Every structure is written in C-alpha cells, then in structure tokens.
C-alpha positions in Angstrom: 104.4 43.7 196.0 102.1 42.9 193.1 99.2 44.3 191.7 96.7 44.5 188.7 97.0 47.5 186.4 95.7 49.1 183.3 97.6 51.7 181.2 94.5 52.5 179.0 90.7 52.4 179.2 89.7 49.3 177.3 88.5 45.6 177.6 89.4 43.0 180.5 92.9 42.4 178.5 94.2 45.6 179.5 94.6 44.1 183.0 97.9 42.8 183.8 99.8 41.9 186.9 103.0 44.3 187.9 105.3 44.9 190.5 105.0 48.2 192.7 106.8 49.5 195.8 104.7 49.0 198.9 102.8 52.0 199.5 103.4 54.5 202.6 100.6 55.4 205.1 99.8 59.3 205.0 98.4 61.2 207.8 95.0 59.6 208.6 95.7 56.7 206.5 96.7 53.0 207.3 98.5 50.4 204.9 96.4 47.1 204.5 97.7 43.8 203.7 95.0 42.4 201.3 93.5 39.1 202.0 90.4 39.4 199.8 88.9 42.3 197.5 85.6 42.7 196.0 85.1 43.0 192.3 82.2 45.3 191.3 80.4 46.5 188.1 81.9 49.9 188.9 85.5 48.4 188.6 85.0 47.5 184.6 82.9 50.7 184.1 85.9 52.2 185.3 88.4 50.0 183.4 86.5 50.5 180.0 86.0 54.2 180.6 82.1 54.3 180.7 81.9 55.2 184.5 81.3 58.7 184.9 84.2 58.5 187.5 86.2 58.0 184.7 86.1 61.2 183.1 88.0 62.4 186.1 91.0 60.1 185.1 93.7 61.9 183.2 96.1 60.3 180.6 99.0 61.1 183.0 97.1 59.1 185.9 98.0 55.9 184.4 98.9 53.1 185.0 95.7 52.6 187.3 94.8 50.3 190.0 91.4 49.5 190.2 89.1 47.9 193.1 87.1 49.8 195.6 86.7 47.3 198.5 88.5 45.1 200.8 89.5 43.1 203.8 93.0 42.7 205.3 95.3 43.4 208.1 96.9 46.6 208.8 100.6 46.6 208.3 101.1 50.5 209.3 99.4 53.4 210.5 99.9 57.0 209.6 99.7 60.1 212.3 96.1 60.5 213.4 95.0 57.0 212.1 92.5 55.5 214.7 93.5 51.9 213.6 96.1 49.6 214.9 99.0 47.6 213.0 97.9 44.1 213.3 94.0 44.6 213.4 92.1 42.8 210.7 89.5 45.4 208.9 87.2 45.6 206.5 85.7 48.5 204.2 86.3 50.5 201.0 87.9 53.7 199.2 85.6 56.6 199.0 83.8 57.3 195.3 85.7 61.1 195.8 88.6 58.9 194.5 88.3 57.8 191.0 90.1 54.5 191.3 90.3 52.2 194.4 93.5 50.5 194.3 92.2 47.2 196.2 93.5 44.8 193.3 96.9 44.6 195.1 98.9 42.8 197.9 98.8 46.1 199.8 97.0 49.4 199.7 97.0 52.7 201.5 93.4 53.7 202.5 91.9 56.6 204.9 91.5 54.7 208.3 88.1 56.3 208.8 86.7 54.3 205.8 87.6 51.0 207.3 85.9 49.2 210.4 87.5 46.2 212.7 86.5 43.0 211.2 84.1 40.9 213.1 85.6 37.7 214.3 84.5 34.5 212.6 83.5 36.1 209.1 85.7 34.9 206.3 88.0 37.4 204.6 86.3 36.4 201.2 82.9 37.5 202.7 84.3 40.6 204.0 86.3 41.5 201.2 83.1 42.1 199.1 81.0 43.5 202.0 81.5 47.0 202.0 80.6 48.3 198.7 77.4 46.4 198.4 76.3 46.8 202.1 76.7 50.5 201.8 74.6 50.8 198.8 72.0 48.3 199.9 71.6 50.3 203.5 71.6 53.6 201.6 68.9 52.2 199.6 66.5 50.6 201.8 66.7 52.6 204.8 68.0 56.2 203.9 66.1 56.6 200.3 63.4 54.2 200.2 62.7 54.3 203.9 61.0 50.7 203.9 58.1 50.7 206.6 56.8 47.2 208.1 54.0 46.0 206.0 55.0 47.6 202.9 55.5 45.6 199.5 58.7 46.0 198.4 60.4 44.9 194.6 63.8 44.0 194.2 65.3 43.7 190.7 68.3 42.2 190.5 67.7 40.1 193.6 70.0 37.4 193.1 73.1 39.7 192.9 75.8 40.7 195.3 73.6 44.3 196.2 70.1 42.8 195.4 70.5 39.8 197.9 71.3 42.2 200.6 68.5 44.7 200.1 66.1 41.8 200.1 67.2 40.8 203.4 67.4 44.7 204.6 64.0 44.8 203.3 62.8 41.7 205.1 64.5 42.6 208.4 62.5 46.1 208.0 59.4 44.1 208.2 58.1 44.4 204.7 56.9 41.6 202.1 59.5 41.3 199.5 59.4 39.9 196.1 62.5 39.6 193.9 63.4 39.0 190.3 66.1 36.8 189.4 67.0 34.1 187.1 65.5 30.2 187.8 68.7 28.9 189.2 68.6 31.6 191.8 65.4 31.2 193.0 66.1 29.1 196.1 68.6 31.6 197.3 66.0 34.4 196.8 63.6 32.4 198.6 65.7 31.7 201.4 66.6 35.2 202.1 62.6 35.5 202.7 61.6 37.1 199.4 59.2 35.5 196.8 61.2 34.7 193.7 60.1 36.1 190.3 61.7 34.6 187.2 62.4 37.5 185.0 62.7 34.8 182.0 59.3 33.2 182.0 57.2 35.5 184.1 56.0 39.5 183.9 56.6 40.7 187.3 53.5 43.1 187.0 51.4 39.9 186.9 52.8 38.3 189.7 53.6 41.1 192.2 51.2 43.2 193.9 51.5 46.8 192.9 54.7 47.7 195.3 55.1 50.7 197.6 59.2 50.5 196.9 60.8 49.5 193.9 64.8 48.8 194.2 65.9 48.4 190.9 69.4 46.9 190.4 68.8 46.0 186.7 67.4 49.4 185.3 67.3 49.2 181.3 64.4 46.5 180.9 62.7 47.1 184.2 62.9 50.9 185.2 59.8 52.2 183.0 57.8 49.0 183.6 58.1 49.3 187.4 56.7 53.1 187.2 53.6 51.7 185.4 53.3 49.1 188.1 54.0 51.2 191.3 51.4 51.7 193.9 50.2 55.4 194.6 52.6 57.2 196.4 55.8 54.8 195.8 59.5 55.0 195.9 61.9 54.0 193.3 65.6 53.7 194.1 67.7 52.9 191.1 71.1 51.6 191.3 72.8 52.5 187.9 74.8 55.8 188.6 73.9 57.2 185.3 70.2 56.1 185.2 68.0 58.7 183.8 65.2 59.6 186.5 63.4 61.8 183.8 60.6 59.4 183.7 59.7 59.3 186.9 60.1 62.8 187.9 57.8 63.8 185.2 55.2 61.6 186.6 55.6 62.9 190.3 57.1 59.6 191.2 59.9 59.9 194.1 63.0 58.4 192.4 66.4 58.4 193.6 69.9 57.1 192.8 72.2 55.9 195.9 75.3 58.2 196.5 77.4 56.7 199.2 80.1 57.3 201.5 81.9 55.3 203.7 80.3 55.5 207.3 81.9 53.1 210.0 79.1 53.0 212.0 76.9 51.4 209.1 80.1 48.6 208.5 79.8 48.2 212.0 76.0 47.4 212.0 76.5 45.2 208.9 79.5 43.3 210.7 77.5 42.6 213.4 74.6 41.4 211.5 77.0 38.9 209.6 78.7 37.7 212.6 75.4 36.5 214.1 74.1 35.2 211.2 71.2 37.6 210.4 72.6 38.9 207.2 74.5 36.8 204.7 76.5 37.5 201.5 76.8 34.8 199.0 80.3 34.7 197.5 79.2 33.4 194.3 82.9 32.8 192.7 86.4 33.5 193.9 89.6 34.4 191.6 93.3 34.6 192.5 94.5 38.4 192.2 95.8 37.5 188.6 92.2 36.4 187.7 91.1 39.7 187.7 90.4 39.7 183.9 88.2 36.5 184.2 86.4 38.1 187.5 85.1 41.2 185.5 84.5 39.2 182.3 82.0 37.1 184.7 80.3 40.4 186.1 80.0 42.2 182.7 78.1 39.0 181.1 75.5 39.8 183.8 75.1 36.4 185.5 77.0 36.7 188.6 75.5 35.1 191.7 76.3 37.2 194.6 79.6 38.6 195.2 82.7 38.0 193.1 85.6 38.0 195.2 89.7 37.9 194.5 91.4 36.3 197.1 95.0 38.0 197.4 96.5 36.9 200.5 
C-alpha cells in the first residue's frame, strides 16, 4: 500500500510517498481501507517538531506516517474488536499515540475510537469530522458549558473547528458572534452567527461583552478577549501550548480542550450530519500525494473549513 512518510522533522517538503506492507489488526483493532483523511494543524506541528506530542517521538521511531483522522471501510478485525469487515466507519487515532498514521491507503486503529458512518454523508466530510467535532463538542458543551441566552464569541469562526463551535453554540441557544475574514462572512452568517471581519473591525467595538469566548486563534485574540469578557465569563483556547496564566491571574475560568475518542459523541455528530442539522464545509481536497500542499495551505492560516486528502 501507499502512505505518506517523513524521515525527520522539518518542512512540508519532508513528506514523500512510500510503499509499505499492509498493516495487521491487533487485539481490539480494525484495519481500515482509507477513503478520506483529514488534514489538521496538529499534523504539521508534529511534522515540524513544534507540537508537544513531538517530544515523545524518538529518532528510532522514524519514518513516521502522519494523519489523525479518517473515514473508510473495515478490511479486517482483530480479536475483541466490535466493528465488522465491510462496515464503513469514521473516527480518529487517540492523542495518547503521538502520530496518527491516517495518511495512508490502510491503517490499523483501535475499533473503540471509530463509529459506523451515517448513510448519505460523503467520505470527504466524514474523513475530516472526528478531530474537529471532538474538539468543538468538548469546548462548547464540556468546558464552556454554553447555556441558552448567553453571548458567545468564536475566534476563527471560518475554520474547520470554528464552524462547528459556531453551530453547536447556536444549537445550545446562544447568541453567537464569529471573527473571520471577509470572504468567510457569508458562511459564518449561514451558520447562525453574526460575522465580524477581523481585518477591518475591532471585535471589542462590535460584540457585546461575551459570556463565553471560544478562541481558535489565541496569539492576537486571547488577552484582548480577557479584557472584553463579561463578569463570570469563561474562555476556551484551542492551541494546546497556549499559556492560560493571564486568565488565571485575573481569576477567569479558562481551559484548553483535552480530547479523547468517544464513540457516543461521534454517533451524535454523525446523526446531525445525516439530517443536515450540522454541516462540515470541506474547503479543499488533495490526493494522498498532495499532503505537503495540503499542509502548506493550513500553515498559511487561511484555509476555509476542512482540508481533506482523498485517498480511496
């Protein structure tokens, strides 16, 4: 089978196509024939060595195969796995594993981290659904605990996770504002939020003091958001290496999501996608061998929605 490998930490040019033996399913695992794989900022941060997960990777672990999430069909099942060959599934590799291995035609994964795929939802959507939906669900429901009638500000509302956080907050009954570029304003508005053009507007002059800030940008938005937060407000910041000290020093509740695969959440997300009550925008797709270009697009910081590799 083909897979995308790197032999060392570095830039996108380190990614190359390699032939490898097909994986075997261990106990509790299934081998998935990958149809589509999501491309995420975590992938390029592991590739360049800047992610905290990269510190757990030793020189002898190379070559590495990146990619945290995918959709595909179960090829084989190991002892104790509760998914069957022939089932179409989607899910992600747990963050307890420093690499994901989904940039490949086949991948061996823990069956418990995957769920049956809903009928009628394209593989490109499901391939990029798991990590973003887990992150958004954890941020909105578990950490921010968004309530009806609250005001929620989402920074990075046009991105893959941002769009999901907007939708989940709207579904929770909140009044939602989302910062995004001007070209993404119509999309943000269609999801039920009031768009704020970060290039031409200061969100502090447009958005009422929010009860909740869901910050997918962090570097330029975190401390200004603390200044604008309503009394008793909560902040959730997505970058895993974010420094929450400024919030803690002010006595502001602040969190960084720590996610783990949960089939019950995937089942709910899949059901909402199937009924059209939740939407994942696939902004751009690439073939497997285009993984380097896909990562470059993400690193530029202007990807719209999800970026996905079409594999099978």
